[in-house]
KOLDREN-157435 format. One line per 3 residues: their letters; for each residue x, y, z of N, C-alpha, C. Coordinates in Angstrom, 3 decimals. Example, Ala and Ser with C-alpha at 12.3 -4.5 7.8 and 13.67 -1.06 7.14 Angstrom:
AS	13.190:-5.690:7.800:12.300:-4.500:7.800:13.200:-3.300:7.800 ~ 12.850:-2.250:7.080:13.670:-1.060:7.140:12.900:0.030:7.870
***
This chain:
XXX	-199.225:-81.164:106.937:-198.849:-82.005:105.792:-199.246:-83.456:106.075 ~ -199.853:-84.111:105.110:-200.266:-85.501:105.223:-199.042:-86.386:105.486 ~ -199.219:-87.461:106.289:-198.079:-88.303:106.669:-197.378:-88.911:105.447
XXX	-198.172:-89.367:104.464:-197.562:-89.957:103.255:-196.699:-88.913:102.541 ~ -197.200:-87.674:102.465:-196.443:-86.594:101.829:-195.159:-86.311:102.599 ~ -195.253:-86.340:103.927:-194.058:-86.127:104.762:-193.021:-87.217:104.504
XXX	-193.494:-88.466:104.401:-192.576:-89.589:104.161:-191.871:-89.440:102.815 ~ -192.651:-89.066:101.783:-192.069:-88.886:100.446:-191.035:-87.763:100.473 ~ -191.360:-86.680:101.186:-190.436:-85.540:101.266:-189.115:-85.954:101.923
XXX	-189.188:-86.731:103.009:-187.966:-87.171:103.696:-187.124:-88.062:102.787 ~ -187.802:-88.928:102.035:-187.077:-89.813:101.111:-186.436:-89.014:99.982 ~ -187.189:-88.047:99.471:-186.661:-87.215:98.383:-185.443:-86.415:98.861
XXX	-185.540:-85.848:100.061:-184.406:-85.095:100.609:-183.190:-85.999:100.797 ~ -183.442:-87.231:101.274:-182.345:-88.182:101.440:-181.714:-88.549:100.113 ~ -182.551:-88.730:99.099:-182.055:-89.009:97.746:-181.184:-87.855:97.247
XXX	-181.674:-86.623:97.396:-180.920:-85.454:96.917:-179.569:-85.348:97.614 ~ -179.543:-85.680:98.901:-178.323:-85.509:99.678:-177.327:-86.653:99.514 ~ -177.727:-87.694:98.792:-176.788:-88.785:98.503:-175.864:-88.340:97.378
XXX	-174.572:-88.512:97.588:-173.587:-88.062:96.593:-173.487:-89.044:95.426 ~ -172.989:-88.548:94.302:-172.669:-89.422:93.171:-171.468:-90.277:93.540 ~ -171.447:-91.507:93.029:-170.458:-92.491:93.475:-169.036:-92.166:93.021
XXX	-168.908:-91.403:91.974:-167.585:-90.916:91.574:-167.759:-89.595:90.858 ~ -166.653:-88.940:90.602:-166.693:-87.637:89.944:-166.206:-87.763:88.509 ~ -166.791:-86.948:87.644:-166.400:-86.896:86.230:-166.546:-88.285:85.601
XXX	-165.455:-88.796:84.980:-165.554:-90.103:84.313:-164.411:-91.030:84.730 ~ -164.038:-90.967:86.019:-162.862:-91.721:86.478:-163.104:-93.235:86.565 ~ -164.353:-93.671:86.515:-164.657:-95.100:86.574:-165.101:-95.581:85.196
XXX	-164.272:-96.401:84.563:-164.579:-97.002:83.254:-165.025:-95.981:82.208 ~ -164.583:-94.745:82.378:-164.978:-93.647:81.478:-166.494:-93.472:81.397 ~ -167.174:-93.864:82.462:-168.620:-93.622:82.559:-168.804:-92.215:83.112
XXX	-169.413:-91.362:82.316:-169.482:-89.941:82.645:-170.656:-89.665:83.577 ~ -170.348:-89.145:84.767:-171.405:-88.830:85.736:-172.168:-87.564:85.323 ~ -173.484:-87.673:85.401:-174.376:-86.550:85.157:-174.264:-85.565:86.314
XXX	-174.117:-84.299:86.000:-173.992:-83.282:87.049:-175.275:-82.455:87.149 ~ -175.770:-82.367:88.361:-176.953:-81.547:88.614:-176.886:-81.108:90.079 ~ -177.168:-79.843:90.321:-177.112:-79.328:91.688:-178.351:-79.773:92.467
XXX	-178.163:-80.392:93.634:-179.337:-80.784:94.424:-180.026:-79.575:95.049 ~ -181.275:-79.358:94.678:-182.031:-78.241:95.243:-183.205:-78.808:96.024 ~ -183.195:-78.583:97.319:-184.281:-79.112:98.142:-185.539:-78.273:97.929
XXX	-186.555:-78.904:97.394:-187.836:-78.217:97.163:-188.949:-79.073:97.756 ~ -190.095:-78.449:97.951:-191.264:-79.190:98.420:-191.727:-80.084:97.277 ~ -191.682:-81.386:97.486:-192.024:-82.320:96.408:-193.539:-82.461:96.320
XXX	-194.036:-82.529:95.107:-195.481:-82.613:94.885:-195.753:-83.621:93.783 ~ -195.684:-84.910:94.148:-195.996:-85.957:93.168:-196.784:-87.066:93.833 ~ -197.638:-87.724:93.038:-198.249:-88.968:93.480:-197.292:-90.084:93.106
XXX	-197.025:-90.976:94.032:-196.046:-92.022:93.776:-196.577:-93.333:94.346 ~ -196.514:-94.376:93.553:-197.040:-95.686:93.947:-196.093:-96.327:94.965 ~ -196.591:-96.526:96.176:-195.751:-97.088:97.242:-195.362:-98.539:96.971
XXX	-196.037:-99.169:96.010:-195.717:-100.569:95.693:-194.529:-100.692:94.735 ~ -194.094:-99.566:94.181:-192.939:-99.608:93.280:-191.711:-100.118:94.026 ~ -190.886:-100.931:93.339:-189.618:-101.313:93.972:-188.720:-100.087:94.015
XXX	-187.703:-100.146:94.864:-186.925:-98.947:95.179:-186.311:-98.293:93.939 ~ -185.797:-99.090:93.019:-185.178:-98.521:91.814:-186.142:-97.669:91.002 ~ -187.374:-98.175:90.832:-188.390:-97.435:90.071:-188.879:-96.222:90.861
XXX	-188.950:-96.372:92.169:-189.355:-95.278:93.057:-188.381:-94.104:92.890 ~ -187.097:-94.431:92.858:-186.067:-93.396:92.712:-186.125:-92.754:91.322 ~ -186.467:-93.525:90.305:-186.620:-92.937:88.965:-187.683:-91.838:88.965
XXX	-188.725:-92.008:89.789:-189.759:-90.962:89.893:-189.161:-89.702:90.529 ~ -188.284:-89.879:91.508:-187.606:-88.741:92.122:-186.721:-88.019:91.100 ~ -186.018:-88.800:90.302:-185.135:-88.190:89.286:-185.968:-87.387:88.296
XXX	-187.080:-87.953:87.861:-187.979:-87.228:86.938:-188.381:-85.889:87.535 ~ -188.782:-85.932:88.812:-189.213:-84.700:89.474:-188.066:-83.703:89.546 ~ -186.881:-84.207:89.898:-185.715:-83.324:89.989:-185.403:-82.690:88.634
XXX	-185.442:-83.480:87.583:-185.137:-82.957:86.240:-186.160:-81.908:85.812 ~ -187.430:-82.156:86.177:-188.499:-81.225:85.780:-188.347:-79.843:86.412 ~ -187.590:-79.761:87.509:-187.397:-78.467:88.179:-186.343:-77.600:87.474
XXX	-185.620:-78.195:86.533:-184.512:-77.490:85.872:-184.973:-76.841:84.571 ~ -184.746:-75.543:84.444:-185.201:-74.813:83.246:-184.453:-75.233:81.990 ~ -183.204:-75.671:82.138:-182.406:-76.007:80.949:-182.522:-77.480:80.561
XXX	-183.426:-78.224:81.257:-183.586:-79.657:80.969:-185.007:-79.942:80.507 ~ -185.095:-80.736:79.458:-186.379:-81.174:78.922:-186.342:-82.694:78.802 ~ -187.283:-83.384:79.449:-187.335:-84.853:79.360:-188.053:-85.234:78.069
XXX	-187.350:-85.942:77.191:-187.949:-86.364:75.914:-188.718:-87.670:76.064 ~ -188.168:-88.614:76.824:-188.841:-89.900:76.997:-188.242:-90.619:78.206 ~ -189.025:-91.534:78.758:-188.574:-92.285:79.932:-188.982:-93.743:79.810
XXX	-188.196:-94.633:80.418:-188.511:-96.058:80.510:-188.895:-96.663:79.156 ~ -187.990:-96.535:78.211:-188.261:-97.018:76.853:-187.847:-98.483:76.728 ~ -188.840:-99.351:76.492:-188.561:-100.774:76.292:-188.096:-100.989:74.850
XXX	-186.910:-101.551:74.712:-186.393:-101.872:73.379:-186.593:-103.366:73.146 ~ -187.347:-103.678:72.088:-187.734:-105.075:71.860:-187.262:-105.604:70.512 ~ -187.098:-106.916:70.472:-186.783:-107.626:69.232:-187.730:-108.820:69.166
XXX	-188.591:-108.823:68.158:-189.602:-109.892:68.025:-190.382:-110.102:69.330 ~ -190.840:-109.001:69.895:-191.651:-108.989:71.114:-190.893:-109.449:72.371 ~ -189.598:-109.645:72.236:-188.763:-109.970:73.404:-188.007:-108.703:73.806
XXX	-188.119:-108.332:75.079:-187.465:-107.102:75.547:-185.965:-107.318:75.696 ~ -185.201:-106.510:74.979:-183.734:-106.577:75.062:-183.215:-105.772:76.246 ~ -183.950:-104.748:76.617:-183.535:-103.880:77.713:-184.360:-102.612:77.697
XXX	-183.971:-101.681:78.553:-184.733:-100.445:78.703:-183.784:-99.257:78.788 ~ -184.157:-98.177:78.111:-183.448:-96.907:78.286:-184.166:-96.141:79.399 ~ -183.429:-95.754:80.429:-184.086:-95.062:81.550:-184.709:-93.752:81.103
XXX	-183.919:-92.902:80.459:-184.509:-91.680:79.909:-183.571:-91.007:78.914 ~ -184.179:-90.238:78.030:-183.424:-89.358:77.131:-183.901:-87.940:77.422 ~ -182.951:-87.075:77.685:-183.277:-85.687:78.013:-182.548:-84.751:77.056
XXX	-182.980:-83.524:77.045:-182.200:-82.469:76.398:-181.751:-81.504:77.486 ~ -180.452:-81.288:77.557:-179.911:-80.317:78.499:-179.171:-79.275:77.685 ~ -179.584:-78.025:77.806:-179.040:-76.959:76.955:-179.133:-77.351:75.480
XXX	-180.283:-77.968:75.148:-180.598:-78.374:73.764:-179.741:-79.534:73.250 ~ -178.926:-80.145:74.119:-178.106:-81.293:73.697:-178.706:-82.582:74.254 ~ -178.975:-83.585:73.387:-179.601:-84.823:73.873:-178.626:-85.703:74.651
XXX	-179.126:-86.249:75.750:-178.343:-87.130:76.622:-179.177:-88.366:76.951 ~ -178.574:-89.536:76.719:-179.172:-90.784:77.225:-178.660:-90.966:78.644 ~ -179.590:-91.003:79.610:-179.223:-91.035:81.017:-179.681:-92.339:81.656
XXX	-178.740:-93.059:82.254:-179.075:-94.249:83.036:-179.008:-93.891:84.521 ~ -180.025:-94.313:85.267:-180.189:-93.910:86.670:-179.948:-95.112:87.577 ~ -179.034:-94.944:88.529:-178.715:-96.037:89.462:-178.595:-95.475:90.869
XXX	-179.179:-96.197:91.821:-179.031:-95.844:93.233:-178.809:-97.150:93.979 ~ -177.661:-97.270:94.662:-177.289:-98.551:95.255:-176.761:-98.405:96.681 ~ -176.749:-99.535:97.369:-176.158:-99.646:98.695:-175.070:-100.717:98.619
XXX	-173.857:-100.336:98.972:-172.743:-101.296:98.906:-171.952:-101.281:100.210 ~ -171.405:-102.445:100.541:-170.595:-102.612:101.743:-169.160:-102.953:101.345 ~ -168.203:-102.399:102.055:-166.783:-102.593:101.762:-166.287:-103.875:102.435
XXX	-165.848:-104.833:101.609:-165.296:-106.089:102.130:-164.003:-106.373:101.383 ~ -162.867:-106.116:102.053:-161.593:-106.238:101.331:-161.146:-107.681:101.137 ~ -161.981:-108.646:101.591:-161.692:-110.048:101.267:-162.208:-110.404:99.874
XXX	-162.997:-109.507:99.292:-163.529:-109.720:97.934:-162.721:-108.882:96.950 ~ -162.155:-109.527:95.917:-161.433:-108.796:94.876:-160.127:-108.199:95.371 ~ -159.505:-107.428:94.483:-158.180:-106.857:94.789:-158.138:-105.341:94.650
XXX	-159.202:-104.723:94.127:-159.209:-103.272:93.938:-160.312:-102.645:94.779 ~ -160.216:-101.338:94.937:-161.225:-100.615:95.719:-162.636:-100.892:95.200 ~ -162.807:-100.831:93.913:-164.136:-101.036:93.329:-164.608:-102.474:93.546
XXX	-163.693:-103.434:93.411:-164.063:-104.842:93.593:-164.443:-105.161:95.034 ~ -163.972:-104.359:95.986:-164.252:-104.615:97.401:-165.705:-104.302:97.785 ~ -166.447:-103.578:96.940:-167.808:-103.178:97.313:-168.828:-104.186:96.801
XXX	-169.611:-104.717:97.749:-170.604:-105.754:97.438:-171.957:-105.349:98.006 ~ -173.013:-106.011:97.536:-174.349:-105.752:98.059:-174.487:-106.267:99.489 ~ -175.444:-105.730:100.260:-175.610:-106.106:101.668:-175.850:-107.603:101.881
XXX	-176.415:-108.271:100.861:-176.714:-109.699:100.989:-175.747:-110.580:100.199 ~ -174.647:-109.953:99.716:-173.593:-110.665:98.976:-174.104:-111.264:97.661 ~ -175.222:-110.763:97.158:-175.774:-111.308:95.917:-175.310:-110.523:94.701
XXX	-174.825:-109.317:94.905:-174.407:-108.489:93.771:-173.176:-107.697:94.178 ~ -172.502:-107.153:93.174:-171.292:-106.373:93.441:-171.312:-105.108:92.588 ~ -170.538:-104.132:93.013:-170.405:-102.911:92.230:-169.796:-103.215:90.868
XXX	-168.795:-104.085:90.834:-168.138:-104.430:89.563:-169.143:-105.002:88.571 ~ -169.998:-105.908:89.040:-171.002:-106.504:88.153:-171.927:-105.441:87.569 ~ -172.328:-104.496:88.407:-173.234:-103.433:87.948:-172.548:-102.558:86.913
XXX	-171.286:-102.216:87.149:-170.548:-101.366:86.203:-170.363:-102.059:84.862 ~ -170.057:-103.347:84.899:-169.872:-104.110:83.651:-171.192:-104.190:82.887 ~ -172.285:-104.417:83.613:-173.605:-104.470:82.965:-173.932:-103.137:82.293
XXX	-173.622:-102.042:83.003:-173.842:-100.708:82.428:-173.040:-100.518:81.149 ~ -171.757:-100.854:81.242:-170.805:-100.585:80.163:-171.043:-101.490:78.950 ~ -171.407:-102.744:79.208:-171.465:-103.728:78.123:-172.870:-104.049:77.643
XXX	-173.897:-103.726:78.459:-175.255:-104.080:78.058:-176.191:-102.882:77.975 ~ -176.297:-102.126:79.085:-177.314:-101.072:79.132:-176.994:-99.893:78.204 ~ -175.771:-99.392:78.247:-175.426:-98.240:77.405:-175.338:-98.591:75.915
XXX	-174.769:-99.744:75.533:-174.710:-100.085:74.101:-176.080:-100.276:73.447 ~ -177.129:-100.488:74.266:-178.482:-100.676:73.720:-178.891:-99.508:72.820 ~ -178.408:-98.322:73.152:-178.736:-97.118:72.372:-178.329:-97.264:70.909
XXX	-177.259:-98.029:70.669:-176.703:-98.140:69.312:-177.202:-99.378:68.567 ~ -178.140:-100.105:69.157:-178.662:-101.317:68.514:-179.609:-100.954:67.381 ~ -179.749:-101.867:66.435:-180.690:-101.669:65.317:-182.114:-101.514:65.832
XXX	-182.416:-102.260:66.906:-183.775:-102.231:67.453:-184.107:-100.859:68.046 ~ -183.096:-100.169:68.529:-183.317:-98.848:69.119:-183.415:-97.761:68.049 ~ -182.816:-98.038:66.905:-182.723:-97.025:65.847:-184.104:-96.507:65.414
XXX	-185.032:-97.443:65.218:-186.355:-97.025:64.737:-187.085:-96.194:65.796 ~ -186.877:-96.535:67.072:-187.496:-95.724:68.122:-186.926:-94.307:68.098 ~ -185.623:-94.195:68.010:-184.990:-92.871:67.997:-185.479:-92.042:66.805
XXX	-185.651:-92.705:65.671:-186.172:-92.002:64.483:-187.562:-91.452:64.754 ~ -188.347:-92.189:65.557:-189.726:-91.750:65.838:-189.755:-90.480:66.689 ~ -188.661:-90.221:67.413:-188.590:-88.967:68.191:-187.561:-88.004:67.564
XXX	-187.277:-88.281:66.271:-186.419:-87.400:65.463:-185.009:-87.221:66.063 ~ -184.434:-88.362:66.464:-183.069:-88.365:66.976:-182.274:-89.492:66.332 ~ -180.968:-89.342:66.361:-180.104:-90.452:65.955:-179.044:-90.640:67.031
XXX	-178.602:-91.893:67.213:-177.680:-92.208:68.314:-176.378:-91.419:68.218 ~ -175.968:-91.061:66.975:-174.700:-90.333:66.797:-174.727:-88.967:67.490 ~ -175.912:-88.421:67.656:-176.010:-87.078:68.237:-176.279:-87.089:69.745
XXX	-176.387:-88.302:70.310:-176.731:-88.413:71.727:-175.486:-88.774:72.540 ~ -175.217:-88.021:73.594:-174.150:-88.416:74.519:-174.764:-89.287:75.614 ~ -173.923:-90.099:76.237:-174.408:-91.003:77.278:-173.778:-90.647:78.628
XXX	-174.632:-90.578:79.647:-174.150:-90.292:80.992:-174.889:-91.188:81.984 ~ -174.311:-91.332:83.161:-174.968:-92.101:84.216:-175.201:-91.187:85.415 ~ -176.320:-91.419:86.075:-176.622:-90.708:87.313:-176.561:-91.778:88.388
XXX	-175.362:-92.022:88.894:-175.091:-93.167:89.766:-174.814:-92.659:91.179 ~ -175.843:-92.772:92.023:-175.702:-92.394:93.432:-175.592:-93.670:94.265 ~ -174.918:-93.562:95.403:-174.806:-94.747:96.254:-174.548:-94.353:97.700
XXX	-175.000:-95.224:98.593:-174.616:-95.144:99.997:-173.652:-96.296:100.260 ~ -172.499:-95.971:100.808:-171.463:-96.959:101.083:-171.320:-97.154:102.595 ~ -171.036:-98.389:102.980:-170.896:-98.728:104.387:-169.601:-99.509:104.589
XXX	-168.892:-99.189:105.657:-167.587:-99.802:105.899:-167.636:-100.570:107.225 ~ -166.730:-101.539:107.429:-166.717:-102.260:108.712:-166.573:-101.287:109.882 ~ -167.206:-101.610:110.996:-167.199:-100.695:112.152:-165.782:-100.378:112.620
XXX	-164.886:-101.336:112.479:-163.504:-101.150:112.951:-162.684:-100.203:112.063 ~ -163.206:-99.885:110.856:-162.476:-98.995:109.944:-162.801:-97.546:110.284 ~ -161.830:-96.843:110.780:-162.051:-95.441:111.140:-161.491:-94.532:110.042
XXX	-162.269:-93.553:109.662:-161.808:-92.521:108.716:-161.201:-93.085:107.432 ~ -161.889:-94.033:106.818:-161.405:-94.601:105.559:-161.483:-93.544:104.460 ~ -160.438:-93.435:103.663:-160.412:-92.505:102.526:-160.365:-93.311:101.238
XXX	-161.318:-93.098:100.376:-161.355:-93.817:99.102:-160.513:-93.081:98.067 ~ -159.888:-93.837:97.182:-159.013:-93.227:96.172:-159.755:-92.937:94.868 ~ -160.652:-93.847:94.460:-161.361:-93.703:93.184:-162.793:-93.237:93.397
XXX	-163.465:-93.877:94.328:-164.867:-93.551:94.593:-164.958:-92.352:95.532 ~ -166.164:-91.809:95.627:-166.394:-90.576:96.375:-166.595:-90.879:97.868 ~ -165.656:-90.435:98.691:-165.737:-90.658:100.144:-167.024:-90.079:100.734
XXX	-167.598:-89.050:100.089:-168.858:-88.451:100.574:-170.018:-89.443:100.549 ~ -169.851:-90.566:99.839:-170.918:-91.577:99.766:-170.968:-92.468:101.005 ~ -169.916:-92.423:101.820:-169.913:-93.281:103.010:-170.991:-92.800:103.972
XXX	-171.985:-93.684:104.188:-173.152:-93.278:104.975:-173.229:-93.911:106.348 ~ -172.294:-94.850:106.632:-172.361:-95.517:107.924:-171.438:-96.721:107.960 ~ -171.732:-97.636:108.871:-170.871:-98.810:109.064:-171.714:-100.074:109.010
XXX	-171.043:-101.232:109.103:-171.793:-102.468:109.253:-171.136:-103.357:110.301 ~ -171.966:-104.177:110.946:-171.499:-105.091:111.990:-172.237:-106.417:111.839 ~ -171.711:-107.460:112.513:-172.415:-108.736:112.561:-173.049:-108.917:113.942
XXX	-173.686:-110.069:114.143:-174.405:-110.299:115.406:-173.481:-110.287:116.627 ~ -172.273:-110.824:116.461:-171.330:-110.852:117.598:-170.939:-109.432:118.008 ~ -170.694:-108.587:116.999:-170.276:-107.207:117.279:-171.404:-106.371:117.886
XXX	-172.632:-106.821:117.666:-173.803:-106.080:118.163:-173.782:-105.932:119.687 ~ -173.163:-106.895:120.379:-173.143:-106.882:121.852:-172.542:-105.592:122.417 ~ -171.639:-104.996:121.667:-170.970:-103.773:122.143:-171.935:-102.579:122.223
XXX	-173.146:-102.731:121.661:-174.089:-101.619:121.593:-175.334:-101.877:122.459 ~ -175.168:-102.676:123.513:-176.355:-103.080:124.288:-176.992:-101.951:125.088 ~ -176.317:-100.786:125.165:-176.930:-99.648:125.865:-177.523:-98.625:124.889
XXX	-177.643:-99.020:123.627:-178.170:-98.115:122.586:-179.627:-98.426:122.274 ~ -180.250:-97.514:121.528:-181.602:-97.724:121.008:-181.510:-97.949:119.495 ~ -182.527:-98.623:118.920:-182.460:-99.030:117.515:-183.785:-98.811:116.796
XXX	-183.685:-98.755:115.483:-184.875:-98.635:114.628:-184.572:-99.327:113.308 ~ -185.556:-100.071:112.795:-185.393:-100.748:111.487:-186.367:-100.107:110.499 ~ -185.879:-99.226:109.622:-186.778:-98.566:108.666:-187.198:-99.512:107.546
XXX	-188.304:-99.172:106.892:-188.725:-99.919:105.701:-187.713:-99.670:104.577 ~ -187.745:-100.501:103.550:-186.760:-100.392:102.453:-186.786:-98.998:101.807 ~ -187.967:-98.438:101.605:-188.057:-97.099:101.000:-187.373:-96.052:101.901
XXX	-187.458:-96.280:103.214:-186.868:-95.329:104.161:-185.363:-95.522:104.355 ~ -184.773:-96.447:103.614:-183.312:-96.531:103.580:-182.720:-95.229:103.023 ~ -183.539:-94.520:102.266:-183.095:-93.238:101.697:-183.001:-92.133:102.744
XXX	-183.775:-92.269:103.803:-183.997:-91.161:104.739:-182.773:-90.933:105.639 ~ -182.464:-89.669:105.886:-181.442:-89.341:106.878:-182.012:-89.611:108.267 ~ -181.270:-90.348:109.111:-181.808:-90.719:110.422:-182.202:-89.498:111.252
XXX	-183.299:-89.644:111.986:-183.773:-88.547:112.836:-184.354:-89.128:114.123 ~ -184.650:-88.280:115.043:-185.066:-88.656:116.404:-186.481:-89.219:116.458 ~ -187.349:-88.751:115.550:-188.793:-88.937:115.697:-189.294:-90.289:115.165
XXX	-188.837:-91.386:115.781:-189.295:-92.733:115.423:-189.514:-93.528:116.708 ~ -190.120:-94.702:116.577:-190.316:-95.565:117.751:-189.069:-96.423:117.940 ~ -188.232:-96.018:118.874:-186.961:-96.703:119.111:-187.184:-98.010:119.866
XXX	-186.353:-98.998:119.531:-186.384:-100.294:120.208:-185.210:-100.385:121.178 ~ -185.423:-101.047:122.310:-184.283:-101.320:123.179:-183.479:-102.487:122.594 ~ -182.338:-102.777:123.183:-181.416:-103.774:122.636:-182.078:-105.149:122.494
XXX	-182.786:-105.578:123.522:-183.405:-106.913:123.511:-184.449:-107.031:122.409 ~ -185.328:-106.027:122.296:-186.382:-106.061:121.269:-185.777:-105.981:119.860 ~ -184.728:-105.166:119.731:-184.078:-105.051:118.425:-183.445:-106.375:118.009
XXX	-182.784:-107.025:118.959:-182.125:-108.299:118.647:-183.152:-109.320:118.160 ~ -184.303:-109.327:118.832:-185.374:-110.262:118.473:-185.945:-109.933:117.093 ~ -186.210:-108.641:116.868:-186.814:-108.225:115.595:-185.848:-108.414:114.416
XXX	-184.582:-108.073:114.622:-183.593:-108.186:113.541:-183.287:-109.643:113.203 ~ -183.440:-110.542:114.176:-183.163:-111.967:113.940:-184.069:-112.526:112.841 ~ -185.282:-111.955:112.727:-186.219:-112.424:111.702:-185.690:-112.131:110.288
XXX	-184.916:-111.052:110.146:-184.293:-110.732:108.857:-183.096:-111.644:108.608 ~ -182.266:-111.794:109.626:-181.004:-112.524:109.466:-181.236:-113.992:109.124 ~ -182.274:-114.567:109.697:-182.552:-115.979:109.446:-182.929:-116.212:107.973
XXX	-183.384:-115.150:107.311:-183.716:-115.231:105.871:-182.536:-114.803:104.992 ~ -181.347:-114.677:105.597:-180.156:-114.200:104.869:-180.392:-112.827:104.249 ~ -181.023:-111.964:105.042:-181.273:-110.581:104.618:-180.629:-109.653:105.637
XXX	-179.780:-108.759:105.159:-179.097:-107.815:106.044:-179.886:-106.511:106.101 ~ -180.536:-106.192:107.227:-181.341:-104.966:107.282:-180.477:-103.716:107.508 ~ -180.899:-102.625:106.896:-180.326:-101.326:107.242:-181.060:-100.842:108.495
XXX	-180.314:-100.365:109.467:-180.897:-99.956:110.747:-180.370:-98.586:111.160 ~ -181.057:-97.990:112.115:-180.558:-96.774:112.757:-180.192:-97.120:114.188 ~ -179.164:-96.463:114.681:-178.737:-96.670:116.064:-178.618:-95.307:116.751
XXX	-179.160:-95.227:117.972:-179.053:-93.982:118.745:-178.217:-94.275:119.983 ~ -177.079:-93.605:120.074:-176.201:-93.808:121.222:-176.724:-93.022:122.434 ~ -176.159:-93.313:123.578:-176.626:-92.672:124.819:-176.479:-91.157:124.792
XXX	-175.485:-90.679:124.033:-175.290:-89.224:123.945:-176.214:-88.563:122.922 ~ -177.110:-89.364:122.301:-178.089:-88.813:121.359:-177.670:-88.872:119.903 ~ -176.402:-89.243:119.642:-175.946:-89.340:118.248:-176.666:-90.490:117.543
XXX	-177.030:-90.249:116.270:-177.758:-91.264:115.491:-176.944:-91.603:114.237 ~ -176.840:-92.898:113.946:-176.094:-93.365:112.773:-176.905:-94.411:112.012 ~ -176.540:-94.578:110.741:-177.053:-95.691:109.942:-176.044:-96.831:109.998
XXX	-176.561:-98.064:110.022:-175.656:-99.205:109.896:-176.404:-100.399:109.309 ~ -175.663:-101.306:108.732:-176.223:-102.591:108.302:-175.851:-103.643:109.332 ~ -176.819:-104.465:109.696:-176.548:-105.643:110.500:-176.494:-106.815:109.537
XXX	-175.316:-107.401:109.343:-175.157:-108.417:108.292:-175.251:-109.833:108.874 ~ -175.768:-110.731:108.070:-175.910:-112.121:108.479:-174.670:-112.946:108.128 ~ -173.818:-112.402:107.287:-172.784:-113.234:106.656:-171.395:-113.114:107.242
X	-171.186:-112.288:108.196:-169.806:-112.075:108.663:-169.544:-112.776:109.988
***
């Protein structure tokens, strides 16, 4: 198998194995799309220059195409008003002949209980630039209501649909990371299966000086950690990771302990 194909397969498998961030509609009555993850040999050409969100949309398309009861009607629909884009519908599908407007989200969030007062408010982006709450509000108040706008109506008519007959669901997957000192955290609202690792700061890194490290590319943040990479020793990792931290960027990394166990973690610049 060609190396690029192998890389895509590992990313696709990692995407499939990432759990949905909540079950049913327990968060803001946003209904999670249900689909069984089936690991198959992926066969798509995919532009490596795509940003991660668009890259994952290609994976979702491929996953949907494997389902006999699902038909993709349209994808990435730009809704415009006087040539100004108001927003985009990720996709409209038919599942068991019923139309669904589906919004696709894949995120990485870190648990910081100094932010906000609720479980959901505690989850922030690795670089502290975004939060789970902000994303949920944007979904609820901007992205999903776009379907019911006058500007969207004419597009829906062109594909012989009306918004009244379309249900709305979200396909919201996420990897969550908790402080290293938090052992066996149980989430009450969000899905504990989404917890993919821990995070530490530079001071805490000293405790791992006998470990090996790897810094994957952003696309490989999806990948489940494995043995077959070029591991860095502690000194080289500290030097390489410093280049990210100085730019206020928290890299996702892999760590291999002396006993061979491998974990994902974020090294954060802000704590």
